[in-house]
C-alpha positions, 0 to 999 in steps of 0.5 A, a space after each residue: 499500500 506504501 509504494 502504491 501511494 508513492 507511486 500515485 504521487 508526482 514528485 511535487 505532490 510528495 514535495 509538498 507533504 514532505 515539507 509540512 512540520 507535521 510531516 517531518 516531527 513523524 518521520 524523524 522520530 520514527 526514521 530515528 529510532 528505527 537507526 538506532 537499532 540498526 546501521 546508526 547504532 554506537 558500535 557500527 560507527 565505531 567499526 566503521 570510523 576505525 576502518 577509516 582512519 587505518 585506511 586513512 593511515 592514522 596512528 594511535 591518539 591520532 583524535 586525543 585533545 583534537 577539534 573535530 567537525 561531522 558534516 552531516 550527523 543527522 539525527 543521533 551523533 552517534 559517529 560525533 559520539 566516537 570522536 568523544 570516546 577518542 579523546 577528541 577535546 571538541 565536537 562540532 557536530 553540524 547539519 543544514 536542518 536541524 534534525 537530532 533527535 536526542 531520545 533516541 541517542 541512549 537507544 543507539 548507545 545502549 543497543 550497542 555490543 560494547 566489546 566490538 567498541 573497544 576492539 575497534 576503537 583501541 588501535 587509536 586510544 586506550 583501551 580502558 580511557 576508552 571503556 571509562 568513557 563509554 561508561 560513562 556515556 551508558 550511565 548518561 540515560 538523557 543525552 540531551 544536546 545539554 548533556 551533549 555539549 558537557 562531553 564537549 559534542 556541540 550541536 550546531 544546526 542548521 547552517 551552510 558550511 559552504 556559507 559559514 564555519 561554527 567556529 573561527 578556530 581551526 578544525 583538525 579533523 572533518 568528518 562526513 559519511 555519505 553527505 557529500 553526493 547530497 550538496 548541490 553541484 553549485 555548493 560543492 567546491 565553495 564547501 570544500 574551499 571553506 572547509 580546507 580554509 578551516 583545517 589546522 596545520 596538521 588537519 585533515 578530512 575524511 569523506 565516504 561519498 555514496 555516488 549511486 542514484 538514492 530513490 531506489 538504491 537496491 534496484 536501480 542505482 543509475 536511474 538519475 543518468 537519464 534526467 536533463 540538467 534543468 529538470 533535476 532541481 537543486 532539491 533532487 540533487 539533495 534528495 537522490 544524489 548531485 550525480 557527481 562520477 568518481 572522476 568528477 571528484 578526482 577534479 575538484 578534490 585535485 584542484 583545492 588548494 592547500 589539499 593534499 588529497 587522496 583515493 584510499 579506496 572505491 568500490 563499483 557497482 557491476 551488477 545492475 543495468 544502466 538506463 540505455 541512455 545517459 544524459 548529455 549534462 551527465 560528466 564521466 569518462 567510461 563505463 566505469 566511472 559511471 559505475 563506481 558506487 563509494 569513494 574514501 577521500 582523506 586529504 591533509 592540508 599542506 601548506 604549499 599550495 596543490 600542484 593539480 597532477 589530475 589525468 582520466 586515471 
């Protein structure tokens, strides 16, 4: 029934419904409750952060006493909680919309497997220290914005990071997971330039970027390639993905001054059909470029202006 109703409504009607305060309130509450016991559990996020730091070649104590910024912290802030466990002095958890649902944060913590968190993160901080911080989190049954602030986690939303930053001070670590693909194309470079300008002398950033069509990821992950540029609005770019391909992302990062960037992994979606016709507005090098589904990008601040060695490889 749900899918039938969705299919009967046009995109404009769906947009009006989604923009209503009642819909947003109900959706945010239900979605955050589901995430708290699934993909945004604290142990899952701890595993992810550990993998990304390992792939980025980082050493123990990499976040101890550091200033961190999470882009798109979402409904539960569990990646920001991981940075707290790793000893961050301050974490700015930011989002373009105020999505946070504090009443479900504790569920994401208590439904986690504690030893999995400890095993994952002990590569980057002393195990006993992580244990004590985790024990403190588990004792805080009501993780309000004020309680998070006491832990050093400041929630900042709404904020457009392409226009301003949450602090005038320098940032040591910037993180995003499945966020940059939702940034409208025209805002991507201003956002990244602003982020690079905020990095400290030893600062670095990590971004996992998910390149598939978010409208129907499992069954039709390439459908958004068929839309003409003028029909693919900023709203659709934010909802379904901005359609920037791997080769474009490489060029965008390579062109950023004062950032030494590299791809530490990339994954491909080989088992779904591409549309018969790809709109001419899609910039890509070959079929593999179209099929890349995820990229992991690490960038480190450099005082020397970056020299662009970009190729189509």
